[in-house]
N, C-alpha and C positions, 0 to 999 in steps of 0.2 A: 498698678502695684505688683501684680503677678509678673509682668514683664521686667520690672526692676530686679526682682529675685533672679530671674533667668539671666538677665545681663550681668549680674554680680557672680554668676557661676553656679548658682543653686540649680539642680536638675531634678529635684523631687520635692513636691509640696504636700504637707499634711495639715488637716484641719485640727490643729491643737485646741482643745477645749470642747470638742464635740462629745459631750458626756451623756449618759443615760438619764433619761428624765420620764417618770411615769406618765402614761397617756392621760390619766385623770388629774394630773397636777394643773392648778390654774396657770394661765398664761402669764409669763413667758416660760414656765417650767422651772426646773431646778438649775440654778447657776452655781458653779462652785468656784469661779475665778473670773478675773477680768480678761477674758479671752474670747475669741470668736465662738459664736453659738450657732452652729449649722444644723438645724433639724426642721421638721415640718412646721414649727411655730414661727420660724423666721419668714418674714414676708417675702424675702428674696428666694426662698426655698423653691418656688415655682419655676424659676429660671436658672437654678444652680446647674442643671445638666448642661446647659449651653457653655457655662464657664468651665466645668469639669471636662467636657470634651475638648475644649481649647487647651486646657492644661494637659490632658492626656496626649493630644497630638504633639504639643511642644516637647513634652518629657520623652516621648518615643524617639525623638531625634537627638535631644540633648544628652540622652543616656547612651546613645549608640557610638560606636567607634572610639576614637580617642581625641583628646584636645588637639587643637592646632595653634596653640599659643607658642610663640618663639622666645619670649623673654621671661626670666625670673627676676623679680624685684626683691632684694634682701630687706627684711623688716628688722631694723636695729632696735630691738626691744629694750636692749640695755640702756640706751639713752633715756628711755621713759623710766626704767627702774632706778637709774642712778640720779633721778631728779631730786635736788636737796629739799623740795617741798614735802617729801615723804615717800616711803617705799610702797605704800598701799595706794595704788592708782587704779581703780576699777575700770575695766574695759566695758562700759556700760552702753546700752542701746540708746538712752535718752541724751547723753553727753558724748560728743564725738571728738573732743580735743585730743584724745589719745592717738587719733589717726589723722584727723583733718588738719590739725595745726602743728603737725610734725613734718619734717622734711620729706619723709617717706610718703606722706599724703600729698604734698605738693608735687613730688615726682610722679606719683600715680596719676594725678589729674593731667599733668603734662603729657605723659605717654598715651593716656586714653584719648586726650583731645587731638593728638597727632596721629591716631589710628594704629597704635601698637597693641597687640594682644599679649597680656602678660598674666602671670600668677605670682602671688607672694610666696616667699620661701623664708623659713626660720633657720636658726642655727642648727637645731637638731635634724631637720630634714636635709640640710646641706651635707651633712656627714654621710648620708646614705647614697649620695649621687656619684656618678663616675663619668669619665670623658672617654668617648671612642670616636675617632676620626673627626675631632674638633667639635662634636656635638655633646651636649650634656645629657646623660641618660638618667631618667627618673622612672619610677615604677609605672607611671601613667603615660609615658611618651618621652620625646626628646625636645630639647631647647637649644637655641642658638646662642644664647648670651645670658650673662647675669649682670644686672645693674645695681650697684650699691649707692644708695643716696648718701648725701653729705651726713656724716655721723661722727660722734666723738668717741664712743666706746664700742669695742668689738672684742669678743673672746679670742685669745691667740689661736685656739683650735679652729675657729671659723676662718680667720685670716690664713692659717696654714692651708685649709682646704682650697680657699680661693686662689692661693699661689699655685697649688697643685694643678688647679684647672688651667691657669695661664700657661704653666710650663708644659701641660699636655696638649696645648693648642687650642683651648677654648677661649672664647671672648668674655672678658670680665672688664666692665667699665666702672670706674669710681667717679661719682659725680662731685665736681668742685674740689675734693680734697681726699686724702687718705684718712682713715680713723686715727685718732691721736693716742688712745690709751686702752688698757684692758679694764674690764669692770671688776669690782670687788677688791678685797684685801688679802685673800689667801695666796701665800706664796708669791707676793706681789712683785718683788725684785726679779725672781726667776722668770716670771711670765712677761714682765716688761722687757727683759732682755731678749727673749725669744721674739716678742712682738716687733722689736726694733730690727732685728735680723730679717724678719719676714718682710717688713715694710721696704727694706733696702732691695729686695728681690723683685719689687713691682716696677715695671717700666714706666717712666714718667708719662709716656704717650697714652697710657691707659687711665689717666686722671684728666678729666675733661670738664669744661663748663657745660651747663645743661643744654644749651643750643647746639653744641657739638656732639652730644650724646646721640641725637637723632641721626646724623650723618654717619657716625661710627656704626651704629646698628644696621642702617641700610647697606653700608659697604660690606658687612658681614653676611649679607643675604637675608636679614630679618625682614619679614613681610610688613609693609606699612599700608594700611587701608585708608586711601584718601577720601573715602565716603564720610570719614569723620569731619572733614572740612565742610560737609553739607549739613552737619549736626546729627547725622545718623549714628546710632550706637549698634554695636554688633557682638555676637558670639560666633567664633569660627571653630568648627570641628572637622575631623577627617574621618570618613567612613570608606574603607577600601581605597579606591583611587578618586573618590569624589571628596570635595570640600563642601561642607554644609555651613550656611550662614543664617543666623537668626538676626534679622535686621528690624530695628524699631525706630520710628520717627516720633521723637518726644519734643519736637520743635512746634512752633505755631504755624509753620509754613508748609504747604504740600511740596513733595518732591515729584517733579515730572521731567526727568532729564536722564541722560546717560550717566551711569554710576560705575566708576572703576572697581574692579575686583583684583585684588593682588595675588590670589592663588592661581597657579598655572591651570588654564582650562581652555576648552574649545567650544563650549556651549553651556547653557544654563536652563534650569527649570524652576518656576515659582510654585510655591505651595502656600496656600492661605490657611493657616491653622484654626481660624475662627469658623470657617464653613467647609473646609476640606477640598475646596476646588484647587485645580492646578493647571499649568500650561507652560509651554516652552517660551522663553523670553527672547525678545530681540537682542541680538548679540553681535559684537564686532570687536576686532583687534585694532588698536590704535596706539601708536608710539610704544610698541612692544608691551602693551598691556591689554588685558581684556576689559570690556565694558558691557554692561547690561542696561537695557532701558527699563527704568523703574518708575512706576507711579505709586506713591505712598502718601496718603493723607496723614495729617497730624493725628496722633493717638493710635495709628495702625502698626502692625508688625506682621512680617512674613518670613518664610524660609526660602532661601535660594540655594539650589544644589548646583555647584559648579563642577562640570563634568569634563573629562579629558577630551571627548569627541562630541560633535553635535549629536543630539538625539531627536529622532523623529517623534511627533506627537502633535496634539492640538495646540496651536499657538494661543498664548495668553492674549485676551483682547484689550486693546487700549481705547479709551474713550476720553473725549474732551467736551466741555460744555459748549452747546451750539447756539446758545441764546440766553436771554434773561430768565431768571426763575419766575415761575407763575405761582402766586400765592393761592392756596386752596381756601376759598371763602365759602361761607354759608353757615348753617346752624349745626353745631356739634351736639350730639346726644351723648350724655355721660351717664353711664350705669355702673354702679359698684357691684362687683360680682363675687368677690372672695376676700375675706380678711376680718378684722375686728378692731376694736372691741364690740362695735355694732356696725351694721351695714347702713351707711347714709342713704338718703333718698336720692333717686336719680334726678338729673336736671338738664336743661338745654342751654346753650350759650353760643353766641356768635363770636365771642372773643375767648381765646385760649388763655388760661391762667392757672395758678396752683389750685388744686381742688381744696386746699385748706380755706380758700375764700368762697367755697360753695355755700348756697343758701342754708343747707342743713349743717348746723354747728358740729354734729357728730363727725364730720369729715376732718376736722382739726386733729383729732386723735386717731384717725383711721390708718391702719397699716395693712396693705393688701393690694388688691388689683381692681382697676376700673377700666371698662371698655369705652373707648371714644369711637363714635360712628359718625360718618359724614358721606353724603352723596354729592358727587360733583360731575361736571362734564369734562370729557377729555379736551385739552386745549387744542385749538385748530392751528397748530404749528407742526411743520415737518420735523421729525426727529427719528433717529434710528433706534433710540431707546430713551427711557426716562428715568431719572434718579429721583427717588422720594426722599427729600430732606426734612426730618422731623424737627429740626431745630433743638431746643432745649428739652431734654427728657429727664425726669427724676423717678426711676433710675433705670428701668429696662423696659423694652417694648416688643410685643409680639405683633407682627404686621400681617394682615390679611386683606387681599384685594379681590373683590368679586368671588369670595369664597375660597380663593387659593391662598394657602399659607406661603408667605415669601421668606420668613425667617424671623429670628429673635435677636434683637440688638441689646447687648449688655454693656457696651463701652463706646466711647467716642471713636469715630464720628457716627451719629445716628442717622445713617443714610443707607439706602438699599435700592438696587436696580429693579425696575418693575417688569421688564421683559414683556412677554405676551400676555400677562395678566391684565394690562391696561388696554381697553378697547374703546372704540368710538362710542359716542353717546354717554349715557349715564353710568358712572362707576360707583361702587360701594366700598368705602374704605373703612376697615375696622382695626383699631390700634389698642391692644390690651397693655396698659402700663401699670408696673409694680413699683411701689416706693419703698423706702427704708422703714424699719420698725421704730425709728427714733421718736416720732411724735407719739407713738403708743406708750413707749417707756416714759416719755416726759408726762403724759397724762397720769400714769400710775403715781409718780412722785408728786404731782400736783394734788392728787386726791389722797395722798399719804397712805397708799396701799402698801402693806408690809409684804413685798415680794422677795426681798433679799433674805432668804430663810437660811442660807448656809452660814454657819457661825465660825468658820475657820478664818480665811482671809476675807471672805465675803466679797462684795463688789466694790472695787476701787476705780479711780481714774487712772489714766496712763501714767501719771506721776505718783501713783499709790496714795492718793488722798481720798477722803470719804466721797463716795459717789452720790450726786444729787442732780438728776435730770430735770428737776423743776425749773432750774435756771437756764435751761437750754432755750434758744429761740425756736419757734416753729419752723420745721424744715419744709421747704417747697416740695410739692408732690405732684406727680401726674405729667400730662403733656402740656408744656408751656409754649412750644412753638417758637417762631412761626413755622407752619408746615408749607413746603413749596414743592412744586414739580420742576425739575431742571431738565431741559432738553439736552440730549447727548448726540454726538456723532462719532462713529468709530474712526480711528485714525491710525496711520502707520507712523512709527517713530522716525 
């Protein structure tokens, strides 16, 4: 979810709803609104620092330099406002028809899917832009083109500005057709007359069907990232002479291939914002374009710095699976170490499943952390390293092997390399898993505890309806597995 904000252009996150609550207030404390509640009462609080360090690393790059988007997409808001169904059309969070089912939404999906980086532009913002040497100058940087989606209404002042851009040498492309009319009724005949004169000054070659918009942009030097064809999503920024990419794999397939980079560069470095590790990437020039070798699992995101010249440094290691995964079998010891409303009894099990199925029924309402411990023998298989795959985790996991902390996993994929922590003979694996607070909230409403004490808006659902968690199903919690050791070999791309 954090990545989706970054990919949408957000570069600062705030925990809205983190309110003061007295320490002696009964759990879950004072809630004043249906918003995120991040404090020490939240079960996830224990691992929040891992998430916030990730956010901090990402924001430090996404707030640096300037955008490197080449395209401005005009948002024809007047088509929405002139809708005969009514002038009051809320731009709501829960209903997206005002964007998704409009031509501008269709165009945005097309451009994004074809690898173009763009920003939206309004009528008012267009007035403040200028053209220099064919580039459109904005307060935050420059753009190479404006694309106008198929629309019916456009203010004559906006069309006049777009005509100025064209006549000053900028690229302005109209998708499918020119706008037909001006919005509103004030001085209608005069504005329509100006509008018609402006339309006549637009060369027909700048009105293109959607499939030709792409080629027109590329011809004008607009960068197109073909990594989008692999399903990768990205944000591109420019810091000095370097281009920085935030790249996320939100597909169900891993990427293990050469990936083109459209920005001019002679080398690249990878930065993993989840753990702070970095290394120089395998790089090559092919068909007049730069390519990096990238391994990116589903759910993962990285930063890539594309540099003008190759940079010396520690190479980024590449690994591939060297054999079948080895299931970790034996008897797991499960001990509840922190949380509430009550600490359930410890238990042992040979099969991993949700701790809500534990012998002690108190585990059904438990929100907090349990420690899973297993002793196992190192597999007698030759491998240069081993990957610990935890399988299904609900919701975060701290991993310790033979007393060595390997890291905390808070998002997919729940995998971590073991390195030198794994040794021959018997090994001791400890995994501290923290769940959500949902089952504990559910328990409060089942027992009809009056915890919604704020009498303003109080607690509501996402659709602003009365909140009742007693109808929630029990959320699975803990380490569900299966847990496997996967042998790895280091490879060269």
